[in-house]
N, C-alpha and C positions, 0 to 999 in steps of 0.2 A: 921120368920124374921121380924115380926111386921106388921104394917099397910102398905098396898100398897101405893106407892108414885105416884100420878098422876099429870102431868103437862100439860097445854094446849099449843097450838101454841100461841105466842104473836105477832100479826100482827098490828103494829102501836099503840100498847097499848091495843088493843082488845084481850081478851082471847077467843080462838077459840077451841072448843071441837068437835071432829068428829071421824068417823070410816073410815078406819081401824086404828089400833093403832100399835105402835112398842113396843115390850116387852123389858124391861131392866132386866137383870138377874145378880145375884151376882156371879161372876166368880168362887168363891171357891166351891160352891155346885150347881151352875146352877139353883137355885131357883129364881122364878120371884120376883122382888122387886119394880117394877114400870112400868109405861107405858106412852107413849106420842102419840098424833095423828100423822099419816103419812101425811105430806104436799104433795100438788100437785104443778105443774108448775103454776097453776092459783093462788094458795096461794102465791107463790114467786112473781108473777107479781103484786099482791095486796100489798104486803109488799114494793115493790120498788115504786109503785105509791105513797104510803103514805110517803115513804122516800124522794121523791122529795120535798114534802111540808115540812117534818120534817127538812130537811137539811137547808132550808131557815130559819126556826125558830131558830135552834140551832146556825146557823152562826150569827144570829142577836143578840145573847146574848153577853155580854161583856166577855172578857177573865176572868175577876174576877168572874162573875157569873158561868161560866163553871167550873172554878177551885173550887169554893165553893160547887157545886153539887157533884164533885168527892170527895172532903173532907168528905162531908156528907155520901156518899156511903161507903167510908172507915169506918166510925164510925158504920154504919149499918152492915157491913161485920164483923167488930170486935165483935159486940154484938152477932152475930149468928155463930161465928167461929166453935164451936163444932158441931152444926147442919150440917154445910157445910162439916166438916171433915167426919162425919158419912155417909153422902150421897155419898161423894167421894169414901170412902172405899167400900160401897155397890155396886156402879156401875163399879168401876175400878178394885177392888180387891187388891189395894195397902194397906199396913198395915195402921192402924189407926194412927200410929206415923208419917208415911210418909204423910198421908192425912193432918194432922195438920200442918206439915211443908209447904205443898202446899198452904193451906189457909193463913198462915202467909206471904209467899212470894206474894201471890195475894194482900194482903193488902199493901205491899210495892210497888207493881206495880201500884196500885191505887194512893198512895200518890205521887210517882214519876211523874205520869201523871198529877195530880192536880198541882204539882209545875211547870212542863214543860208547862202547859197551859199559864202560865204568862211569858214564856221566848220565844215567837215566834217572833224573831227579824228579821229586815231587815238590810240594809246597804246602805250607800251613795255610789254613783258611780261618779268618776271623768270624766264625759263625755268629758270635755276639754282636756283630755289627748290624744285625737286623733283629727286631723284637722277638721273633719266634726262635731265634738261635741262642738266646740268652741261657747260660748254663751249660752250653756244649762247646767242646773244642773239636778240632778236626784238621784234616790234611787230605791231600790226594797223593796217590801213587800211580805209577805208570806200569802196565802189565802187557804181556805180549798179546797180539790179536789172535793168534792161532796159526792158521795155515795160509801161506802166501803162494799165489800163482804168478810166476815171473815169465813173461813172454818177451823175447829179445830179438833184435834185428840182425841183419847180416853185416852191417858196416863196421861195428865195433863189438865183435862177438864176445870178447873177453871183458873189456872194461864196462860195457854197459850191462852185461850179466852181473859182473861184480857189484855194480851200483845198486842192484836189487837184492842179490843173494846175501852179501856181506852184512849190510845193516839189518836185514831181516833176521839172520842168524844171531847177530850180536844182541838183538832184543829178545831172543828166546823163542823165535817162531820156527816152524817147519816150512820148507820151501819145495815146491815142485816147479822145475824149470822146463820151458819149451823154447829152445833156441830156434832161430831161422833154420829151415830145412837146408838152406844153402851153405850154412856155416856152423855145423854142429860139433866139429872135431875139437876145437879149442875149449868149448864148454864142457865136453866130456872130460877133458884133461883137467879142468878146474875142479870138477866134482871129485875127480880122483885124488887130487892133492888136499881137498877139504876132508875127504875120508881119512887120508893118511894123517892129517894134522889132528884128528880126534873128534870131528863132528859126529854126533850120534847118527848112525847110518840111516835109520828110519826117518830122520828129520830132513833128508835131502835126496831127491830123486831128480832124474832128467829123462824126458821123453822126446821123441822126435816125430814130426808129422806135419800134416797140413790142417786145413780148417776144421775137420772133424775132431782131431785130437785137441786143438785149441778150444773148441766149444765144450767138449767133455770136461776140460780142465776148468774153464772160467765159470761154467754154469753149475758146478757142483756146490750144493748148499753148505758143505763143510769148509769150502774156501772162503776166507773172510777178507782177503785183499787180492785184487788183481792189479798188477803192475805191468803195463804194456808200453813198449816202444816200437813204433812202426808207422804205417801210413794212416792218414786221416780216414780213409775208407774203412779199413779194418777196425781202427779205433771206434768209429761210429757204430759198427756192427757189435762190437764187444760191449759198448756202453748200453746198447738196447737189450742185450742178452743177460747181463750178469745179475740183475736183481738187486736186493738190498745188501750191499757190501761196499767196502772201501774201493775206490777206483783211482788209479794213478795212470795218466795217459801222457805220453811225450810223442807228439804227432808230426813233428817237422815244421818247416817254415819256407819262406822265400826271402831270406834274410837281406836286409838293406844295409848299405854303407854310404854315409854322407861324407863328402869331401868339401869342406868350406873354402872360401877363397884365400884365407890366411893360413891354410894347412901346410905342412911339410909335404909337398907333392911327391917327392921321391920316395919318402918313407911310406906314404899312403898307397902309392902305386905298387911298391914291392909287396907290402902287406896284403893289398887286395888280391894280387896274383897268388900269394901263399894261401890265402883263405878261400879263394875261388877254385883252385885246382888240386888242392890236397885230396887224396883218395879219389881222384878224377871227379871231384865235385860232389861225391856221394856222402855228404855230411849234412846233418839237419840244420846246422848253423853255417853252412857254406856261404861265402859271399856270392850273391846272385844278382841283386839289383843295386847298382851303384849310381848315386846322384851327385854329380859334381857341379859346383857353382859355375854359371855361365862364363864368368870372367877367366876361369882357368880350365874350362872344359876341354878345349882342343889340346892344350899342353898335357893335361892329365891323361887323356886317351893315348896320346903318343907315348907317354911314359909307360903306361900299362902294356901296350903292344911291344915295346922294347923288352919289358920283363918276361912277357909270355914267349917271346922268340928264344929266350935263354933256356926254357924248359926242355928237358930231354924226355921223350916219350918212348916207352918200351917195356921190356921184360921187368916186372916188379922185383925179381930176384937179383937183378943187376944193381949193385951198390950205388951206381951213378944215375939211375932212373929217378925222374921227378914225378912223372905221371904214368900210371899204368892203365889197365883196362876198366871198363864198366863191368858190372856184375853179370850182364847177360846180353846176347845179341838183340833181344827184344828192346832192351833199354837204349841201345844205340839207334835202332830204327825209330824209337819214339822221339828221342831229342832231335834226330834229323828232321822228322816231320814237323815238330814244334818250330824249329828254325825256319823251315820253308814257309810255314804259315805266317810267321812274323814278318819275313821279307815281303811276302805278298801284301801285307798290311802297311808297308812303308819302312820297316826296320833295315838297318845296314849291317852287313857282316864285314868288319874291318880286319879280321884275322881268323883264320881256321874255317870251321863250318862244315867239315865233311868227315865221314868215317875213314879211318886209316886201316882197319881190319874188321873182322866180324864183331869184335868186342872193344876195340880201341877207337875212341873218338878224339879228333884233333882238338886241342885246347882252343877255345873260340871266344872272341870278343865281338860284341855287337854294340851298336849305338841306336838312339832314336827308336827304342822299342815301344810299340803302343801299349797303353795301360791294360787293355783287356786281352792281349795276346797271352797264350798259355806260358810263353817264356817268362812273362812278368807276373802273371796272376797265380800260377801254380808253383809247386816245388819242382825245380828242374832235376835235381839230383844228377847232375852231369857236369862235365868240364866246360862250363860256359858262364861268363859274366856279361852283363851289358851295362853301359854307362849312358845315362841321360842327363841333359843339363837342367838346372833349376835357377830361378831368379832370386827367390826370397826364402827365408827359413820357413815361413808359413807354407810356401809351395812344397818344400822338401818334406815337411811333416805330413802334408796331405798325401804325398806319394807313399810315405812310410805307413801311414794308418789306413790307407785304402787297400786293405788286404784282408783276406779271411784269416791270416796267420798273425802271430805276434810272439815270436820266441826271443830273439835278440837282435839289436842293431849296433853298428859301429859308427862313431862320429869323429872325424878328424877336424879339429878346430883349435885355435889358440885363443878363442873368445870365450871367457868364462860364462857370460850371459847366454851365448848360443848353446854351449854345453848344457847348461841348466835347463834351458827351454826344452831340449830334446829329452833330458832326464824326466822332466815333469809331464811332457805332453805325448811322448811316443807310447803307443799302446802295445807294449812288449813286456816280457818277463825280465829282460836285462839290457842295460845300456852301457856300452863299452866306449869310453872316451879315449881318443887317440890310439885306438887299436881296432881290430876287425871284430865283427860279431862271432867269428869262429873261435874266439878265446873262451875256454872254459877250464876253470881250476876245479879240481875234484872235491874241494870243500866248500864250494859256493852253493847257494840255493838255486838250482838250475831248473827251469821249466818255463812254460809260456802262458799266454792268454789267448782268448778266442779259440780258433780251431788248432792251435798249436798244443792244446792239451789242458790237463788238470793236475795240480799238485806240483811238488818240487822234489827233485833228487839232490844228492849230496848227503853223505852218511848221517851227519847231525840231524838234518831236516827230515830225511826220509825216515830215520829211526824213530823220532819223536812224533812226527805228524802222521806217518802212514803205518808204521809197524808196531806201535803201542796204542793202548787205549787208556784213558784216564778213569781210575776207580776212586770215587770219593769215600772218605771215611768220617763219621761223626761219633763222638763219644759224649754221652750224657753224664754230667757231673752233679746233677741236682740231687738233693737228698730224697 
């Protein structure tokens, strides 16, 4: 696989090499490709100690200066785009084409954050609109919250880290990052280019580890915002631990796609397959549950299977590969078990359904999946979609909303009334009309309801709502 990639802890700008280390493996063949030091709670404390100083330094910079630093980081990332893409493929197992797309999106997230750094506005307040405010004028300003803990997942290690780090730095905060222990390499590289671009080094650290390290980071009283993307289980633990501080949680979903009887079926089928099997289904807005109107159900299923048969499964480094491995052998066994359970309960496998190797699972299409089976009720995070028929819009909405999750849905329809009904009644954070729920623009307010999380990402929304506080000012003009 080439030379082993080794990265240190970066604690306030200092490179720290130590034992023991965490191995990073290429999911496709499980070969070791890199390693990083395992941090301790003491390392976390040191990072936060330095962040206290670093936050004062970065907050003292003008918004122009912070913006220029992020613009410079964008240029550096652009210059090293292919290197980043190759490392992402090695640690995540996504195809090289998918990795290049992630790097491109991360560049856009940086640019958006650089621009939003210059748009942190306040507002005047008419205090004299109430009796006890007569004689006073005032306004509010937005100020940095302080120290941000950013905990990121394996599937989009660069761009999802960027969505936390770049807006937080743009607003004048210090950040301590804990990436997934499975995919730390690209995050370390991101920290390096931010240092090179001019971010005050004490304002940014990265630590690697497991639950002990995460707990030390999120429960420190000096941390004022915890932004976590990951599983519902871990999100629930964090929510119970952190105490009184801002909390941003993006916890995934079992995203639904509705295909109405008047939809463009070929387009819908092609898009469903794109959204269901990108990154081997390991996307929190991956197409998982598909509900097709009964009048076009059989035709649509056949079209989906035709599209799935075109997918090339294999080595993610191969430019022609469409579907690569899952992140671990344990996840392959998990989804295999879920499918077997659903079949016992009456579901049908119409394509795929079996492992192809230790970490590669065959793209799978199922139908007539029971409502309470784990393939339906939980987040599959695997290369699998199922298609169930529905009779009425009300029934489809019932399927959509009968879920613990509510991140995004897609609706294919040419009926404006139907589209509007889903927009109004679907219990989700985003409704995508005539496209898949997997659509995400990096400037949109992205997040969910119910157990899909709390808060919104997107540089403008995260910067204002999560990474700044409102400070009210009143000036007495009475004699």
